[in-house]
Structures are given as structure tokens and as C-alpha cells.
LUMFIGU-407366 format. One record per atom (N, C-alpha, C): residue number from 0; residue in one letter; y, z, x; atom name. Coordinates in nm, 4 decimals. Each point is the difference from the previous one (the first is absolute). Layout:
<nutis>
k: NUM; r: A; c2: Y; c3: Z; c1: X; a: CA $
...
</nutis>
This chain:
<nutis>
k: 0; r: X; c2: 2.3884; c3: 2.4802; c1: -0.6636; a: N $
k: 0; r: X; c2: -0.0926; c3: 0.0810; c1: -0.0740; a: CA $
k: 0; r: X; c2: -0.1336; c3: 0.0117; c1: 0.0761; a: C $
k: 1; r: X; c2: -0.0479; c3: 0.1158; c1: 0.0093; a: N $
k: 1; r: X; c2: -0.1270; c3: 0.0220; c1: 0.0754; a: CA $
k: 1; r: X; c2: -0.0948; c3: 0.0490; c1: -0.0895; a: C $
k: 2; r: X; c2: -0.1185; c3: -0.0503; c1: -0.0027; a: N $
k: 2; r: X; c2: -0.1029; c3: 0.0558; c1: -0.0942; a: CA $
k: 2; r: X; c2: -0.1130; c3: 0.0611; c1: 0.0882; a: C $
k: 3; r: X; c2: -0.0582; c3: 0.1052; c1: -0.0385; a: N $
k: 3; r: X; c2: -0.1179; c3: 0.0579; c1: 0.0725; a: CA $
k: 3; r: X; c2: -0.1158; c3: -0.0556; c1: -0.0555; a: C $
k: 4; r: X; c2: -0.1071; c3: -0.0031; c1: 0.0822; a: N $
k: 4; r: X; c2: -0.1280; c3: -0.0533; c1: -0.0516; a: CA $
k: 4; r: X; c2: -0.0493; c3: 0.0863; c1: -0.1107; a: C $
k: 5; r: X; c2: 0.0304; c3: 0.1328; c1: -0.0113; a: N $
k: 5; r: X; c2: -0.0510; c3: 0.0852; c1: -0.1104; a: CA $
k: 5; r: X; c2: 0.0708; c3: -0.0382; c1: -0.1276; a: C $
k: 6; r: X; c2: 0.1360; c3: -0.0512; c1: 0.0138; a: N $
k: 6; r: X; c2: 0.0543; c3: -0.0426; c1: -0.1254; a: CA $
k: 6; r: X; c2: -0.0512; c3: -0.1357; c1: -0.0412; a: C $
k: 7; r: X; c2: -0.0336; c3: -0.0768; c1: 0.0852; a: N $
k: 7; r: X; c2: -0.0634; c3: -0.1316; c1: -0.0293; a: CA $
k: 7; r: X; c2: -0.1395; c3: 0.0277; c1: -0.0809; a: C $
k: 8; r: X; c2: -0.0766; c3: 0.0965; c1: 0.0540; a: N $
k: 8; r: X; c2: -0.1299; c3: 0.0318; c1: -0.0567; a: CA $
k: 8; r: X; c2: 0.0177; c3: 0.0570; c1: -0.1328; a: C $
k: 9; r: X; c2: 0.1079; c3: 0.0885; c1: -0.0238; a: N $
k: 9; r: X; c2: 0.0172; c3: 0.0628; c1: -0.1191; a: CA $
k: 9; r: X; c2: 0.0410; c3: -0.0952; c1: -0.1158; a: C $
k: 10; r: X; c2: 0.0661; c3: -0.1197; c1: 0.0426; a: N $
k: 10; r: X; c2: 0.0374; c3: -0.0953; c1: -0.1019; a: CA $
k: 10; r: X; c2: -0.1134; c3: -0.1079; c1: -0.0120; a: C $
k: 11; r: X; c2: -0.1125; c3: 0.0166; c1: 0.0581; a: N $
k: 11; r: X; c2: -0.1158; c3: -0.0783; c1: -0.0067; a: CA $
k: 11; r: X; c2: 0.0085; c3: -0.1171; c1: 0.0983; a: C $
k: 12; r: X; c2: 0.0908; c3: 0.0011; c1: 0.0882; a: N $
k: 12; r: X; c2: 0.0148; c3: -0.1067; c1: 0.0953; a: CA $
k: 12; r: X; c2: -0.0954; c3: 0.0211; c1: 0.1171; a: C $
k: 13; r: X; c2: -0.0244; c3: -0.1082; c1: 0.0705; a: N $
k: 13; r: X; c2: -0.0870; c3: 0.0019; c1: 0.1207; a: CA $
k: 13; r: X; c2: 0.0857; c3: 0.0135; c1: 0.1174; a: C $
k: 14; r: X; c2: -0.0210; c3: 0.0873; c1: 0.1001; a: N $
k: 14; r: X; c2: 0.0774; c3: 0.0084; c1: 0.1122; a: CA $
k: 14; r: X; c2: 0.0081; c3: -0.1342; c1: 0.0819; a: C $
k: 15; r: X; c2: -0.1093; c3: -0.0777; c1: -0.0066; a: N $
k: 15; r: X; c2: -0.0034; c3: -0.1158; c1: 0.0867; a: CA $
k: 15; r: X; c2: 0.0600; c3: -0.1224; c1: -0.0798; a: C $
k: 16; r: X; c2: 0.0624; c3: 0.0161; c1: -0.1113; a: N $
k: 16; r: X; c2: 0.0416; c3: -0.1123; c1: -0.0876; a: CA $
k: 16; r: X; c2: 0.1463; c3: 0.0149; c1: -0.0231; a: C $
k: 17; r: X; c2: 0.0806; c3: -0.0708; c1: 0.0814; a: N $
k: 17; r: X; c2: 0.1445; c3: 0.0199; c1: -0.0106; a: CA $
k: 17; r: X; c2: 0.0661; c3: -0.1278; c1: -0.0454; a: C $
k: 18; r: X; c2: -0.0766; c3: -0.0967; c1: -0.0611; a: N $
k: 18; r: X; c2: 0.0685; c3: -0.1133; c1: -0.0425; a: CA $
k: 18; r: X; c2: -0.0357; c3: -0.0248; c1: -0.1542; a: C $
k: 19; r: X; c2: 0.0313; c3: 0.0894; c1: -0.0721; a: N $
k: 19; r: X; c2: -0.0217; c3: -0.0139; c1: -0.1545; a: CA $
k: 19; r: X; c2: -0.1459; c3: -0.0052; c1: -0.0149; a: C $
k: 20; r: X; c2: -0.0305; c3: -0.1076; c1: -0.0788; a: N $
k: 20; r: X; c2: -0.1418; c3: -0.0133; c1: -0.0421; a: CA $
k: 20; r: X; c2: -0.0841; c3: -0.0925; c1: 0.1034; a: C $
k: 21; r: X; c2: 0.0618; c3: -0.0363; c1: 0.1063; a: N $
k: 21; r: X; c2: -0.0641; c3: -0.0826; c1: 0.1118; a: CA $
k: 21; r: X; c2: -0.0551; c3: 0.0894; c1: 0.1038; a: C $
k: 22; r: X; c2: -0.1119; c3: -0.0279; c1: 0.0399; a: N $
k: 22; r: X; c2: -0.0608; c3: 0.0639; c1: 0.1088; a: CA $
k: 22; r: X; c2: -0.0029; c3: -0.0915; c1: 0.1239; a: C $
k: 23; r: X; c2: 0.0095; c3: 0.0553; c1: 0.1128; a: N $
k: 23; r: X; c2: 0.0047; c3: -0.0787; c1: 0.1254; a: CA $
k: 23; r: X; c2: -0.1473; c3: -0.0445; c1: 0.0296; a: C $
k: 24; r: X; c2: -0.0382; c3: -0.1245; c1: 0.0041; a: N $
k: 24; r: X; c2: -0.1246; c3: -0.0444; c1: 0.0330; a: CA $
k: 24; r: X; c2: -0.0077; c3: -0.0494; c1: 0.1378; a: C $
k: 25; r: X; c2: -0.0996; c3: 0.0409; c1: 0.0631; a: N $
k: 25; r: X; c2: -0.0216; c3: -0.0338; c1: 0.1471; a: CA $
k: 25; r: X; c2: -0.0945; c3: -0.1201; c1: -0.0049; a: C $
k: 26; r: X; c2: 0.0237; c3: -0.0958; c1: 0.0946; a: N $
k: 26; r: X; c2: -0.0721; c3: -0.1168; c1: 0.0133; a: CA $
k: 26; r: X; c2: -0.1301; c3: 0.0329; c1: 0.0823; a: C $
k: 27; r: X; c2: -0.1168; c3: -0.0389; c1: -0.0458; a: N $
k: 27; r: X; c2: -0.1213; c3: 0.0382; c1: 0.0744; a: CA $
k: 27; r: X; c2: 0.0058; c3: -0.0613; c1: 0.1392; a: C $
k: 28; r: X; c2: -0.0285; c3: 0.0831; c1: 0.0887; a: N $
k: 28; r: X; c2: 0.0061; c3: -0.0359; c1: 0.1431; a: CA $
k: 28; r: X; c2: -0.1043; c3: -0.1038; c1: 0.0321; a: C $
k: 29; r: X; c2: -0.1196; c3: 0.0084; c1: -0.0596; a: N $
k: 29; r: X; c2: -0.0958; c3: -0.1140; c1: 0.0294; a: CA $
k: 29; r: X; c2: 0.0352; c3: -0.1359; c1: -0.0604; a: C $
k: 30; r: X; c2: 0.0728; c3: 0.0029; c1: -0.1055; a: N $
k: 30; r: X; c2: 0.0501; c3: -0.1274; c1: -0.0573; a: CA $
k: 30; r: X; c2: 0.1061; c3: -0.0561; c1: 0.0892; a: C $
k: 31; r: X; c2: 0.0868; c3: 0.0810; c1: 0.0487; a: N $
k: 31; r: X; c2: 0.1036; c3: -0.0425; c1: 0.0972; a: CA $
k: 31; r: X; c2: -0.0552; c3: -0.0631; c1: 0.1165; a: C $
k: 32; r: X; c2: -0.1079; c3: 0.0568; c1: 0.0621; a: N $
k: 32; r: X; c2: -0.0621; c3: -0.0520; c1: 0.1136; a: CA $
k: 32; r: X; c2: -0.0684; c3: -0.1299; c1: -0.0266; a: C $
k: 33; r: X; c2: -0.0592; c3: -0.0144; c1: -0.1278; a: N $
k: 33; r: X; c2: -0.0703; c3: -0.1243; c1: -0.0379; a: CA $
k: 33; r: X; c2: 0.0939; c3: -0.1182; c1: -0.0072; a: C $
k: 34; r: X; c2: 0.1168; c3: 0.0256; c1: -0.0655; a: N $
k: 34; r: X; c2: 0.1117; c3: -0.0909; c1: -0.0174; a: CA $
k: 34; r: X; c2: 0.0516; c3: -0.0386; c1: 0.1440; a: C $
k: 35; r: X; c2: 0.0218; c3: 0.0876; c1: 0.0802; a: N $
k: 35; r: X; c2: 0.0600; c3: -0.0112; c1: 0.1367; a: CA $
k: 35; r: X; c2: -0.0912; c3: -0.0868; c1: 0.0737; a: C $
k: 36; r: X; c2: -0.1264; c3: 0.0317; c1: 0.0077; a: N $
k: 36; r: X; c2: -0.0950; c3: -0.0678; c1: 0.0810; a: CA $
k: 36; r: X; c2: -0.0183; c3: -0.1493; c1: -0.0492; a: C $
k: 37; r: X; c2: -0.0047; c3: -0.0157; c1: -0.1269; a: N $
k: 37; r: X; c2: -0.0075; c3: -0.1319; c1: -0.0582; a: CA $
k: 37; r: X; c2: 0.1185; c3: -0.0860; c1: 0.0417; a: C $
k: 38; r: X; c2: 0.1152; c3: 0.0443; c1: -0.0053; a: N $
k: 38; r: X; c2: 0.1203; c3: -0.0769; c1: 0.0315; a: CA $
k: 38; r: X; c2: 0.0144; c3: -0.0226; c1: 0.1434; a: C $
k: 39; r: X; c2: -0.0375; c3: 0.0984; c1: 0.0823; a: N $
k: 39; r: X; c2: 0.0085; c3: -0.0125; c1: 0.1490; a: CA $
k: 39; r: X; c2: -0.1046; c3: -0.1031; c1: 0.0484; a: C $
k: 40; r: X; c2: -0.1231; c3: -0.0023; c1: -0.0655; a: N $
k: 40; r: X; c2: -0.0985; c3: -0.1012; c1: 0.0330; a: CA $
k: 40; r: X; c2: 0.0392; c3: -0.1449; c1: -0.0264; a: C $
k: 41; r: X; c2: 0.0580; c3: -0.0157; c1: -0.1185; a: N $
k: 41; r: X; c2: 0.0246; c3: -0.1363; c1: -0.0412; a: CA $
k: 41; r: X; c2: 0.1423; c3: -0.0507; c1: 0.0451; a: C $
k: 42; r: X; c2: 0.0998; c3: 0.0821; c1: 0.0133; a: N $
k: 42; r: X; c2: 0.1380; c3: -0.0291; c1: 0.0346; a: CA $
k: 42; r: X; c2: 0.0404; c3: 0.0360; c1: 0.1432; a: C $
k: 43; r: X; c2: -0.0818; c3: 0.0865; c1: 0.0698; a: N $
k: 43; r: X; c2: 0.0404; c3: 0.0396; c1: 0.1240; a: CA $
k: 43; r: X; c2: 0.1361; c3: 0.0673; c1: 0.0158; a: C $
k: 44; r: X; c2: 0.0426; c3: 0.0713; c1: -0.1146; a: N $
k: 44; r: X; c2: 0.1216; c3: 0.0716; c1: -0.0029; a: CA $
k: 44; r: X; c2: -0.0310; c3: 0.1354; c1: 0.0567; a: C $
k: 45; r: X; c2: 0.1132; c3: 0.0574; c1: 0.0643; a: N $
k: 45; r: X; c2: -0.0169; c3: 0.1312; c1: 0.0653; a: CA $
k: 45; r: X; c2: -0.0208; c3: 0.1059; c1: -0.1086; a: C $
k: 46; r: X; c2: -0.0429; c3: 0.1163; c1: 0.0481; a: N $
k: 46; r: X; c2: -0.0265; c3: 0.1149; c1: -0.0813; a: CA $
k: 46; r: X; c2: 0.1322; c3: 0.0426; c1: -0.0729; a: C $
k: 47; r: X; c2: 0.1073; c3: 0.0009; c1: 0.0858; a: N $
k: 47; r: X; c2: 0.1319; c3: 0.0345; c1: -0.0405; a: CA $
k: 47; r: X; c2: 0.0427; c3: -0.0786; c1: -0.1133; a: C $
k: 48; r: X; c2: -0.0092; c3: -0.1425; c1: 0.0213; a: N $
k: 48; r: X; c2: 0.0458; c3: -0.0979; c1: -0.1095; a: CA $
k: 48; r: X; c2: -0.0800; c3: 0.0288; c1: -0.1198; a: C $
k: 49; r: X; c2: -0.1195; c3: 0.0229; c1: 0.0035; a: N $
k: 49; r: X; c2: -0.0875; c3: 0.0144; c1: -0.1223; a: CA $
k: 49; r: X; c2: 0.0419; c3: 0.1316; c1: -0.0706; a: C $
k: 50; r: X; c2: 0.0211; c3: 0.1115; c1: 0.0802; a: N $
k: 50; r: X; c2: 0.0237; c3: 0.1275; c1: -0.0627; a: CA $
k: 50; r: X; c2: 0.1430; c3: 0.0142; c1: -0.0548; a: C $
k: 51; r: X; c2: 0.0871; c3: -0.0794; c1: 0.0524; a: N $
k: 51; r: X; c2: 0.1366; c3: -0.0108; c1: -0.0590; a: CA $
k: 51; r: X; c2: 0.0174; c3: -0.0661; c1: -0.1441; a: C $
k: 52; r: X; c2: -0.1114; c3: -0.0777; c1: -0.0313; a: N $
k: 52; r: X; c2: -0.0091; c3: -0.0677; c1: -0.1255; a: CA $
k: 52; r: X; c2: -0.0169; c3: 0.1060; c1: -0.1060; a: C $
k: 53; r: X; c2: 0.0570; c3: -0.0383; c1: -0.1154; a: N $
k: 53; r: X; c2: -0.0320; c3: 0.0830; c1: -0.1328; a: CA $
k: 53; r: X; c2: -0.1472; c3: -0.0223; c1: -0.0198; a: C $
k: 54; r: X; c2: -0.0509; c3: 0.0992; c1: -0.0937; a: N $
k: 54; r: X; c2: -0.1419; c3: -0.0170; c1: -0.0416; a: CA $
k: 54; r: X; c2: -0.0218; c3: -0.1311; c1: -0.0908; a: C $
k: 55; r: X; c2: 0.1073; c3: -0.0308; c1: -0.0875; a: N $
k: 55; r: X; c2: -0.0104; c3: -0.1165; c1: -0.0685; a: CA $
k: 55; r: X; c2: -0.0023; c3: -0.1233; c1: 0.0777; a: C $
k: 56; r: X; c2: 0.0771; c3: 0.0012; c1: 0.1133; a: N $
k: 56; r: X; c2: 0.0027; c3: -0.1242; c1: 0.0838; a: CA $
k: 56; r: X; c2: -0.1255; c3: -0.0159; c1: 0.0756; a: C $
k: 57; r: X; c2: -0.0690; c3: 0.1147; c1: 0.0478; a: N $
k: 57; r: X; c2: -0.1225; c3: -0.0074; c1: 0.0750; a: CA $
k: 57; r: X; c2: -0.1041; c3: -0.0481; c1: -0.1020; a: C $
k: 58; r: X; c2: -0.0047; c3: 0.0451; c1: -0.1150; a: N $
k: 58; r: X; c2: -0.0958; c3: -0.0472; c1: -0.1022; a: CA $
k: 58; r: X; c2: 0.0114; c3: -0.1398; c1: -0.0277; a: C $
k: 59; r: X; c2: 0.1276; c3: -0.0421; c1: -0.0101; a: N $
k: 59; r: X; c2: 0.0168; c3: -0.1406; c1: -0.0401; a: CA $
k: 59; r: X; c2: -0.0483; c3: -0.1053; c1: 0.1169; a: C $
k: 60; r: X; c2: 0.0394; c3: 0.0524; c1: 0.1177; a: N $
k: 60; r: X; c2: -0.0466; c3: -0.0884; c1: 0.1086; a: CA $
k: 60; r: X; c2: -0.1552; c3: 0.0025; c1: 0.0202; a: C $
k: 61; r: X; c2: -0.0587; c3: 0.1105; c1: -0.0267; a: N $
k: 61; r: X; c2: -0.1527; c3: 0.0098; c1: 0.0063; a: CA $
k: 61; r: X; c2: -0.0560; c3: -0.0926; c1: -0.1044; a: C $
k: 62; r: X; c2: 0.0567; c3: 0.0053; c1: -0.1175; a: N $
k: 62; r: X; c2: -0.0477; c3: -0.0831; c1: -0.1217; a: CA $
k: 62; r: X; c2: 0.0110; c3: -0.1445; c1: 0.0308; a: C $
k: 63; r: X; c2: 0.1114; c3: -0.0430; c1: 0.0579; a: N $
k: 63; r: X; c2: 0.0245; c3: -0.1448; c1: 0.0281; a: CA $
k: 63; r: X; c2: -0.0929; c3: -0.0451; c1: 0.1093; a: C $
k: 64; r: X; c2: -0.0240; c3: 0.0823; c1: 0.1133; a: N $
k: 64; r: X; c2: -0.0886; c3: -0.0400; c1: 0.1008; a: CA $
k: 64; r: X; c2: -0.1534; c3: -0.0014; c1: -0.0535; a: C $
k: 65; r: X; c2: -0.0301; c3: 0.0861; c1: -0.0922; a: N $
k: 65; r: X; c2: -0.1314; c3: 0.0018; c1: -0.0606; a: CA $
k: 65; r: X; c2: -0.0234; c3: -0.1355; c1: -0.0916; a: C $
k: 66; r: X; c2: 0.1113; c3: -0.0445; c1: -0.0675; a: N $
k: 66; r: X; c2: -0.0019; c3: -0.1173; c1: -0.0733; a: CA $
k: 66; r: X; c2: -0.0313; c3: -0.1253; c1: 0.0884; a: C $
k: 67; r: X; c2: 0.0710; c3: 0.0004; c1: 0.1212; a: N $
k: 67; r: X; c2: -0.0212; c3: -0.1068; c1: 0.0931; a: CA $
k: 67; r: X; c2: -0.1439; c3: -0.0057; c1: 0.0500; a: C $
k: 68; r: X; c2: -0.0513; c3: 0.1178; c1: 0.0306; a: N $
k: 68; r: X; c2: -0.1367; c3: 0.0091; c1: 0.0428; a: CA $
k: 68; r: X; c2: -0.1040; c3: -0.0373; c1: -0.1030; a: C $
k: 69; r: X; c2: 0.0395; c3: 0.0334; c1: -0.1293; a: N $
k: 69; r: X; c2: -0.0900; c3: -0.0445; c1: -0.1039; a: CA $
k: 69; r: X; c2: -0.0097; c3: -0.1491; c1: -0.0120; a: C $
k: 70; r: X; c2: 0.1115; c3: -0.0710; c1: 0.0067; a: N $
k: 70; r: X; c2: 0.0142; c3: -0.1427; c1: -0.0033; a: CA $
k: 70; r: X; c2: -0.0772; c3: -0.0637; c1: 0.1190; a: C $
k: 71; r: X; c2: 0.0140; c3: 0.0549; c1: 0.1117; a: N $
k: 71; r: X; c2: -0.0808; c3: -0.0507; c1: 0.1232; a: CA $
k: 71; r: X; c2: -0.1458; c3: 0.0182; c1: -0.0128; a: C $
k: 72; r: X; c2: -0.0378; c3: 0.1129; c1: -0.0505; a: N $
k: 72; r: X; c2: -0.1429; c3: 0.0348; c1: -0.0132; a: CA $
k: 72; r: X; c2: -0.0600; c3: -0.0927; c1: -0.1085; a: C $
k: 73; r: X; c2: 0.0732; c3: -0.0258; c1: -0.1190; a: N $
k: 73; r: X; c2: -0.0497; c3: -0.0830; c1: -0.1037; a: CA $
k: 73; r: X; c2: -0.0153; c3: -0.1375; c1: 0.0544; a: C $
k: 74; r: X; c2: 0.0928; c3: -0.0535; c1: 0.0727; a: N $
k: 74; r: X; c2: 0.0069; c3: -0.1350; c1: 0.0580; a: CA $
k: 74; r: X; c2: -0.1262; c3: -0.0175; c1: 0.0945; a: C $
k: 75; r: X; c2: -0.0412; c3: 0.1066; c1: 0.0658; a: N $
k: 75; r: X; c2: -0.1107; c3: -0.0140; c1: 0.0907; a: CA $
k: 75; r: X; c2: -0.1230; c3: 0.0400; c1: -0.0654; a: C $
k: 76; r: X; c2: -0.0042; c3: 0.0382; c1: -0.1262; a: N $
k: 76; r: X; c2: -0.1317; c3: 0.0156; c1: -0.0703; a: CA $
k: 76; r: X; c2: -0.0425; c3: 0.1380; c1: 0.0117; a: C $
k: 77; r: X; c2: 0.0839; c3: 0.0962; c1: 0.0446; a: N $
k: 77; r: X; c2: -0.0310; c3: 0.1419; c1: 0.0117; a: CA $
k: 77; r: X; c2: 0.0244; c3: 0.0676; c1: -0.1295; a: C $
k: 78; r: X; c2: -0.0787; c3: 0.1024; c1: -0.0232; a: N $
k: 78; r: X; c2: 0.0243; c3: 0.0714; c1: -0.1247; a: CA $
k: 78; r: X; c2: 0.1375; c3: 0.0705; c1: -0.0031; a: C $
k: 79; r: X; c2: 0.0620; c3: -0.0054; c1: -0.1164; a: N $
k: 79; r: X; c2: 0.1367; c3: 0.0576; c1: -0.0145; a: CA $
k: 79; r: X; c2: -0.0130; c3: 0.1509; c1: -0.0251; a: C $
k: 80; r: X; c2: 0.0867; c3: 0.0767; c1: 0.0688; a: N $
k: 80; r: X; c2: -0.0044; c3: 0.1429; c1: -0.0125; a: CA $
k: 80; r: X; c2: 0.1214; c3: 0.0480; c1: -0.0848; a: C $
k: 81; r: X; c2: -0.0159; c3: 0.1206; c1: -0.0649; a: N $
k: 81; r: X; c2: 0.1046; c3: 0.0550; c1: -0.0761; a: CA $
k: 81; r: X; c2: 0.1151; c3: 0.0276; c1: 0.0848; a: C $
k: 82; r: X; c2: 0.1280; c3: -0.0228; c1: -0.0386; a: N $
k: 82; r: X; c2: 0.1161; c3: 0.0398; c1: 0.0693; a: CA $
k: 82; r: X; c2: 0.0239; c3: 0.1416; c1: -0.0353; a: C $
k: 83; r: X; c2: -0.0169; c3: 0.0977; c1: 0.1017; a: N $
k: 83; r: X; c2: 0.0195; c3: 0.1283; c1: -0.0137; a: CA $
k: 83; r: X; c2: 0.1462; c3: 0.0523; c1: 0.0135; a: C $
k: 84; r: X; c2: 0.0914; c3: -0.0871; c1: 0.0368; a: N $
k: 84; r: X; c2: 0.1344; c3: 0.0323; c1: 0.0175; a: CA $
k: 84; r: X; c2: 0.0793; c3: -0.0625; c1: -0.1118; a: C $
k: 85; r: X; c2: 0.0242; c3: 0.0851; c1: -0.0969; a: N $
k: 85; r: X; c2: 0.0877; c3: -0.0483; c1: -0.1162; a: CA $
k: 85; r: X; c2: 0.0780; c3: 0.1109; c1: -0.0374; a: C $
k: 86; r: X; c2: 0.1193; c3: -0.0332; c1: -0.0566; a: N $
k: 86; r: X; c2: 0.1073; c3: 0.0929; c1: -0.0471; a: CA $
k: 86; r: X; c2: -0.0383; c3: 0.0496; c1: -0.1285; a: C $
</nutis>
């Protein structure tokens, strides 16, 4: 069954929306760079290894590394920073 864009518009559908009520969301490129740089700095993983991870996995690893940094900073008397990497 093939639908034309004009028939989608006539039914009130959006031509860029083919998954029912779900829209495709793009992940912000600057956020991807931030997570990738953070993980590469602390883990020395390659760009390919980091980009092959799912978004959820990258965020989880960033959050765990941030917690470790927070504990180290607290132990050395440095001010604790807010963890910006959370799901």
C-alpha cells in the first residue's frame, strides 16, 4: 500500500511522521560531543568504541565517572559539582 504525501496531509497527518504518534527525535550533536569527549578523556576509549555505545550506555558511564570524581573531590576538600550526566 502506497500513500502519497497529499493523502497524509488530507487526513491530518504529518509527512515527516511515519511511526504513529511517535516522532523521530534527533540527539543534539553538541551533547554527543560533550559525552564523547568526557568518556575519551577519562577512559581513553577510541572514538569508534564510544560512538558504538547506545545513548543510555554513554550517559550511564558518564554518570558513574562523575560520581567517582565527586567522591575524589570531596575527599580532597574540593567543592562538589552537580552531576550533569543523568538519565
